[in-house]
C-alpha positions in Angstrom: 105.7 145.6 136.1 102.9 143.6 134.5 103.5 142.0 131.5 100.7 142.7 128.6 99.9 139.6 126.7 99.6 141.1 123.3 97.0 139.2 120.9 98.9 137.0 118.3 98.9 138.1 114.8 96.1 136.0 112.7 97.3 133.8 110.0 97.3 134.8 106.6 98.4 133.8 103.0 99.1 135.5 99.7 96.2 133.5 98.2 93.2 131.7 99.7 94.4 128.3 98.0 97.4 128.5 100.5 95.2 128.8 103.6 95.3 125.3 104.5 96.8 122.2 102.7 93.4 120.6 101.7 92.5 123.8 99.4 95.8 123.4 97.2 96.2 119.5 97.5 92.9 118.3 96.6 92.7 120.9 93.8 96.2 119.7 92.3 95.2 116.0 92.9 91.9 116.3 91.1 93.6 118.2 88.1 96.6 115.4 88.1 93.9 112.6 88.2 92.4 113.7 84.9 96.0 114.7 83.3 97.5 111.2 84.5 94.8 109.1 83.2 94.7 110.7 79.8 98.3 110.2 79.4 98.2 106.7 81.1 95.5 105.9 78.2 98.3 106.7 75.7 100.8 104.8 77.6 98.6 101.8 77.8 98.1 101.7 74.1 101.7 102.3 73.5 101.6 105.8 72.2 104.5 107.1 74.1 108.2 106.6 74.4 108.6 104.9 77.9 111.3 102.7 77.7 110.0 99.2 79.2 113.5 97.9 79.8 113.9 100.8 82.2 110.6 100.6 83.7 107.5 98.7 83.2 104.8 100.8 82.0 102.5 99.4 84.5 104.8 100.1 87.4 104.9 104.0 86.0 101.1 104.1 86.5 100.9 102.3 89.6 103.7 104.7 91.3 101.8 107.9 90.1 98.5 106.7 91.3 100.1 105.8 94.6 102.7 108.3 95.3 101.3 110.9 93.0 97.6 111.3 93.2 96.6 109.3 96.5 99.6 110.7 98.5 98.4 114.2 97.4 95.1 113.4 98.6 96.5 112.0 102.0 98.9 115.3 102.4 95.9 117.5 101.9 93.7 115.5 104.5 96.3 114.9 107.3 97.8 118.4 107.3 94.2 119.7 107.8 93.1 117.0 110.2 96.1 117.3 112.4 95.2 120.9 112.9 91.9 120.0 114.1 93.2 116.9 116.1 95.8 118.8 117.9 95.1 122.5 117.7 98.7 123.3 116.4 98.5 125.5 113.4 99.8 123.6 110.2 102.0 125.1 107.2 100.2 127.6 105.4 100.9 130.5 102.8 104.6 130.2 101.5 105.7 127.4 103.7 102.7 125.1 102.3 103.8 126.2 98.9 107.2 124.9 99.7 105.8 121.2 100.4 103.3 121.5 97.4 106.4 122.4 95.4 108.3 119.5 96.0 105.2 117.1 95.1 104.7 119.2 91.8 108.5 118.9 90.7 108.4 115.1 91.3 105.2 114.7 89.2 106.7 117.0 86.2 109.5 114.7 86.6 107.7 111.7 86.1 105.4 113.1 83.3 108.5 113.9 81.4 109.9 110.4 81.9 106.7 108.8 80.7 106.7 111.2 77.6 110.3 110.0 76.6 111.9 113.3 77.4 115.6 113.3 78.7 117.9 115.5 80.9 121.5 115.3 80.0 120.6 112.7 77.5 119.3 110.3 80.2 115.7 109.6 81.2 117.3 108.0 84.2 118.1 111.9 85.3 114.5 112.7 85.3 114.0 109.9 88.1 116.9 111.0 90.1 115.2 114.6 90.5 112.0 113.1 91.0 113.4 110.8 93.9 114.9 114.2 95.5 111.6 116.2 95.3 109.4 113.0 96.3 111.4 112.0 99.2 111.6 115.7 100.4 107.7 116.0 100.0 107.2 113.0 102.2 109.7 114.0 104.6 108.7 117.4 105.4 105.0 116.1 105.5 105.9 113.6 108.4 108.0 116.3 109.8 105.2 119.0 110.4 103.0 116.3 111.6 105.4 114.9 113.9 106.3 118.1 115.4 102.5 119.0 116.1 101.7 115.4 117.7 104.9 115.9 119.9 103.9 119.3 121.0 100.5 118.2 122.3 101.7 114.8 123.2 99.1 113.0 121.4 101.2 109.8 121.0 98.1 108.0 119.8 98.8 109.6 116.1 102.0 107.9 116.0 100.5 105.0 113.9 99.6 107.3 111.0 103.6 108.4 111.5 104.8 104.9 111.2 102.7 104.5 107.8 104.3 107.7 106.5 107.6 106.5 107.4 107.2 103.2 105.7 105.7 105.0 102.8 109.2 107.0 102.4 110.6 103.6 102.6 108.2 102.1 99.8 108.8 105.1 97.5 112.8 104.8 97.9 112.6 101.3 97.0 110.7 102.1 94.0 113.6 104.6 92.8 116.2 102.0 94.0 115.0 99.5 91.7 114.3 101.6 88.8 117.6 103.1 88.8 119.5 99.7 89.2 116.8 97.9 86.7 115.5 95.6 89.7 111.9 95.2 88.5 111.2 93.0 91.7 112.5 95.8 94.1 110.3 98.2 92.4 107.1 95.8 92.4 107.6 95.7 96.5 108.0 99.3 96.4 104.7 100.0 94.5 102.7 97.3 96.4 104.1 98.4 99.7 103.0 102.1 99.0 99.6 100.8 98.0 98.9 98.6 100.9 100.1 101.4 103.4 97.5 103.7 101.6 94.9 101.2 102.0 95.9 100.7 105.7 95.7 104.6 106.1 92.1 104.4 104.5 91.1 101.7 106.7 92.6 103.6 109.9 91.2 107.1 109.0 87.8 105.8 107.5 87.4 104.0 110.7 87.5 107.5 112.5 85.6 109.5 110.1 83.0 107.5 108.2 81.0 107.0 111.1 81.6 110.4 112.5 80.3 112.1 109.1 77.4 110.0 109.1 76.4 110.8 112.8 77.0 114.6 111.9 75.3 114.3 108.5 72.1 112.8 109.8 71.8 114.4 113.7 69.3 117.3 112.8 67.2 119.7 114.9 63.3 118.8 114.3 60.5 121.3 113.8 59.9 121.2 117.4 63.6 122.3 118.2 64.7 119.0 119.6 68.1 117.6 118.5 67.7 114.2 116.9 70.9 112.3 117.2 72.3 109.2 115.6 74.8 107.1 117.3 76.5 104.5 115.1 78.3 101.2 116.6 82.0 100.9 116.8 84.0 98.1 118.2 87.6 97.9 119.7 87.6 94.4 118.9 86.6 95.0 115.4 89.3 97.6 115.1 92.0 94.9 116.4 90.8 92.2 114.2 90.7 94.5 110.8 94.4 95.7 111.7 95.7 92.2 112.5 93.9 90.5 109.2 95.2 93.4 107.0 98.7 93.2 108.2 98.7 89.3 107.7 97.1 89.9 104.2 99.6 92.6 103.5 102.4 90.2 104.4 101.0 87.1 102.5 100.1 88.8 99.1 103.4 90.9 98.9 106.1 88.6 100.4 104.8 85.1 101.0 102.0 84.2 98.2 100.2 81.1 99.5 96.6 80.7 98.5 95.2 79.2 101.5 97.0 82.0 103.4 95.8 84.5 101.4 92.2 83.2 101.4 91.8 83.2 105.0 93.5 86.5 105.7 91.6 88.4 102.8 88.3 87.0 104.0 89.2 87.9 107.7 89.4 91.7 106.2 86.3 91.5 104.6 84.0 89.7 107.1 85.3 91.9 109.8 84.8 95.2 107.9 81.5 93.9 106.6 80.3 93.5 110.2 81.8 96.9 110.9 79.9 98.5 108.2 76.5 96.8 109.4 77.0 98.5 112.7 77.5 101.9 110.5 74.3 101.5 108.5 71.3 103.9 108.9 68.7 104.2 106.1 68.9 107.9 106.0 72.1 107.9 104.3 70.6 107.1 100.9 69.1 110.6 101.3 72.6 112.1 101.5 75.1 111.7 98.5 78.0 112.6 101.0 77.2 109.6 103.0 76.5 107.0 100.9 79.2 107.6 98.7 81.4 107.0 101.6 79.6 103.8 102.5 79.5 102.4 99.0 83.5 103.2 98.9 83.8 100.9 102.1 81.5 98.2 100.6 83.5 98.4 97.5 86.7 97.7 99.5 85.2 94.4 101.4 83.8 93.1 97.9 87.6 93.6 96.6 88.9 91.7 99.7 86.6 89.1 98.7 87.7 88.9 95.3 91.3 88.4 96.6 90.1 85.6 98.7 88.4 83.8 95.8 91.2 84.7 93.0 93.2 81.6 93.7 90.4 79.3 93.2 88.5 81.0 90.3 91.6 81.6 88.4 90.9 85.4 87.3 93.9 87.9 87.4 95.4 89.2 90.4 95.1 92.6 89.2 91.2 92.3 89.0 91.1 92.1 92.8 93.8 94.7 93.0 92.1 97.2 91.1 89.1 96.8 92.9 90.7 97.7 96.1 92.5 100.9 94.3 89.4 101.9 92.6 86.9 101.7 95.9 89.9 102.4 98.6 91.6 105.2 96.8 89.4 106.5 94.1 86.2 106.4 95.4 87.0 106.8 99.1 89.2 109.9 98.2 86.7 111.6 96.0 84.0 111.0 98.8 86.3 112.5 101.2 87.2 115.6 99.3 83.6 116.6 98.1 82.9 116.4 101.9 85.8 118.1 103.6 86.0 120.8 101.0 82.5 121.8 102.0 83.1 121.9 105.7 86.6 123.6 105.8 85.6 126.3 103.2 82.6 127.3 105.6 79.8 125.7 103.3 77.1 123.6 104.2 77.7 119.9 104.3 73.9 119.5 103.8 73.8 121.4 100.5 76.6 120.0 98.1 76.9 120.7 94.7 74.2 118.7 92.6 77.0 117.3 90.5 78.5 115.1 93.5 75.7 112.7 92.6 76.8 112.3 89.2 80.6 112.0 90.2 79.8 109.1 92.4 78.0 107.3 89.9 80.8 107.7 87.7 83.1 106.3 90.2 80.8 103.3 90.6 80.8 102.9 86.9 84.8 102.8 86.9 84.6 100.1 89.6 81.9 98.0 87.6 83.7 98.6 84.3 87.2 97.9 85.5 86.4 95.1 87.9 83.2 93.4 87.5 82.7 93.2 83.6 86.0 91.5 83.1 85.2 88.8 85.3 82.3 88.1 83.2 83.3 89.0 79.6 87.2 89.1 79.0 86.6 89.4 75.2 86.0 93.0 75.6 88.5 93.7 78.0 90.0 96.9 76.1 86.3 98.2 76.0 85.9 97.9 79.6 89.2 99.4 80.2 88.4 102.4 78.1 85.0 103.2 79.7 86.4 103.1 83.1 89.4 105.5 82.1 86.7 107.7 80.3 84.2 107.4 83.5 87.4 108.4 85.8 88.3 111.3 83.8 84.8 112.6 83.8 84.4 112.0 87.3 87.3 114.4 88.3 86.4 117.0 85.5 83.4 117.4 87.1 85.3 117.6 90.8 87.4 120.4 89.1 84.4 122.4 87.6 82.4 122.2 91.0 85.1 122.3 93.7 88.0 124.2 92.5 86.3 127.6 92.3 85.2 127.2 96.1 88.9 125.7 96.9 90.2 129.0 95.1 88.0 131.3 97.0 87.9 132.9 100.7 85.5 131.2 103.1 82.1 133.1 102.9 82.2 133.7 106.7 85.6 135.5 106.3 87.6 133.2 108.7 90.9 132.0 107.8 90.8 128.3 106.3 
């Protein structure tokens, strides 16, 4: 008797925002970016009850920007991109809600800790709760990606999985250091997480920035002829960037030496400036979804130059670090979310909301005010910080106003996604 292959049941979810991970994680990360920066402005000026003997407020801020905001964007991107790369359906509906809930509960615990709330008379209890949910979140994300990669034998994606495993280790070190009042361990965990996120941005950016530029500039002209744009890429550049960045990462975190720091940071900057030169096309300036990616990568290169010069010019290490964070985490994630959200909700990438230009300009203002202005005028440092915080908040408020409605609605073409 011949078997009959019945068509598989199409995927569904209780709400469009749970269709694919980019919808819920991009939405939540944008809201979180606003709330987190507002709260940080109070923490920074000493208007909360966070116990500095338990946790340095700067580390509280750093942890939540890396393992809260940045990792949510990474989850939204990876759990969507892996579906495209492998063809394997990623968690949606209630399964996706379960993964997201772990992230959300960890963030609520950190907020409560920052506001000085207690559970069972101890603020440390909040950190235990946050640790369980945070590590469960990263673990579940890594598991579903690993399962998909294994299913189709795409072993080239193992590098991303290795970074997720190290992110889990870094987050674990943060919690271990806080709970055991070991600030040095907490610092290692935070910087490990930060540089791993930057490593992910460099890895994923190498794939998607030239791809997005090629797609964004390749059009059919009036005669019906496809005009394509092909950008240069080099395996040698990929390897050199990875080697220099790995060396820089190790030197800055574990073996501070001004000569090695300068050589390695300069190496990363030069390799990626050469890479950017190969990606350049004058047409990007007509497309905000493209120039934003380019400017973000350029900001990362400038930040590595600031790392290289810092031991010799004597400005604070945190200026170079914040430059890398704003360009590589802030600007790059906003640029990615605005582009990916359009494409994956069935909307034209050639007609983004008009507000995207303002968002990108605001993020450039964050970089200028937080990184460049303190280099030339430290006497108004607090003012520059306040301007940067305000511009960051305004950028993500605009994102929420422009993108949350489309992320919460079904695709116009009726497809699942």
